[in-house]
C-alpha distance (Angstrom), angle and dihedral (degrees) to the residues before:
residue distance angle dihedral
M1 . . .
A2 3.81 . .
V3 3.80 113.3 .
P4 3.82 126.4 176.8
K5 3.80 112.3 -107.0
Q6 3.81 94.9 -142.7
K7 3.78 137.9 21.9
Q8 3.79 112.3 -94.7
S9 3.81 112.2 -115.3
H10 3.81 123.1 -113.3
S11 3.79 89.5 -115.4
R12 3.80 93.4 56.7
T13 3.81 91.6 44.0
T14 3.80 93.1 53.4
K15 3.82 91.3 44.9
R16 3.79 89.0 55.8
R17 3.80 93.3 45.5
S18 3.80 93.3 49.2
Q19 3.82 88.4 84.3
H20 3.82 93.3 55.0
K21 3.78 95.8 90.7
I22 3.76 132.4 132.9
S23 3.78 115.4 -106.6
S24 3.78 120.5 -137.5
P25 3.82 116.0 -99.3
A26 3.79 118.1 -97.7
I27 3.80 115.2 -103.2
N28 3.80 124.5 -165.6
A29 3.79 131.7 -177.0
C30 3.80 117.2 -103.7
P31 3.84 108.9 -112.4
V32 3.82 91.6 -139.2
C33 3.82 106.2 42.0
H34 3.84 99.5 10.6
S35 3.81 93.4 -132.0
P36 3.84 117.7 139.2
R37 3.78 116.9 -90.9
R38 3.82 139.4 159.0
P39 3.83 115.5 -95.7
H40 3.83 118.6 -96.9
R41 3.81 93.1 15.9
V42 3.80 135.6 106.5
C43 3.81 112.2 -92.9
P44 3.82 107.6 -107.5
S45 3.81 94.3 -149.1
C46 3.83 103.1 46.3
G47 3.85 101.8 16.5
T48 3.81 97.0 -129.9
Y49 3.79 129.7 137.2
A50 3.83 126.8 -178.9
G51 3.81 91.7 -3.9
R52 3.82 97.8 -53.9
E53 3.80 133.2 91.8
V54 3.79 110.5 -104.2
L55 3.81 101.9 164.8
A56 3.77 132.2 27.7
P57 3.81 109.5 -102.8
E58 3.81 115.3 -97.5
Q59 3.78 115.8 -100.4
H60 3.80 115.6 -139.5
G61 3.81 93.5 -144.0
H62 3.78 107.6 87.2
S63 3.78 109.0 -150.6
H64 3.78 115.4 171.6
D65 3.80 96.4 -169.6
């Protein structure tokens, strides 16, 4: 069984781990309203998905009645 001959230094360990970072999520433009949205999700501003309206668009007035 292969075993390392010496302990790897902290410097080498952190150099290796420097590449283990989270990438930013992909953002595409909505084909209908051109606002930014995540791919394969309903557009939060216009409520469309795959060229058809799925949800009613969000209203900015918040009425809790």
